[in-house]
C-alpha positions in Angstrom: 98.0 106.0 100.2 98.9 102.6 101.4 96.2 99.9 101.5 97.1 99.3 105.1 96.2 102.9 106.0 93.0 102.8 104.0 92.0 99.6 105.7 92.6 101.2 109.1 90.5 104.2 108.1 87.6 101.8 107.2 88.1 99.8 110.4 88.0 102.9 112.6 84.9 104.3 110.8 83.0 101.0 111.3 84.1 100.8 114.9 83.0 104.4 115.5 79.5 103.6 114.3 79.3 100.3 116.2 80.7 101.0 119.6 82.6 104.3 119.6 86.3 105.1 119.7 88.7 105.9 122.5 90.5 109.3 122.6 93.6 107.7 121.1 91.7 106.1 118.2 89.9 109.4 117.6 93.3 111.2 117.2 94.5 108.4 115.0 91.4 108.6 112.8 91.7 112.4 112.5 95.4 112.1 111.5 94.6 109.5 108.9 91.7 111.5 107.5 94.0 114.6 107.2 96.6 112.6 105.4 94.0 111.0 103.1 92.5 114.4 102.2 95.9 115.9 101.6 96.6 113.2 99.1 93.3 113.8 97.3 93.9 117.5 97.2 97.4 117.0 95.8 96.1 114.7 93.1 93.3 117.1 92.2 95.7 120.0 92.0 98.0 118.0 89.7 95.0 117.2 87.5 94.0 120.9 87.4 97.6 122.0 86.7 97.8 119.6 83.7 94.7 121.0 82.0 95.3 123.3 79.1 92.6 125.7 77.9 92.6 126.4 74.2 90.3 128.6 72.1 
């Protein structure tokens, strides 16, 4: 994921704690989280697929 998007996720999380988010920002945060989690899941799946079990 791009550094710009990760920075935006961090910014929105801090703002949410400090003062809250508008509806538009909540939607943006949700979309960014979904994209981020999707990338983590893909990466984890690739790791699992590359594992070979031998006896």
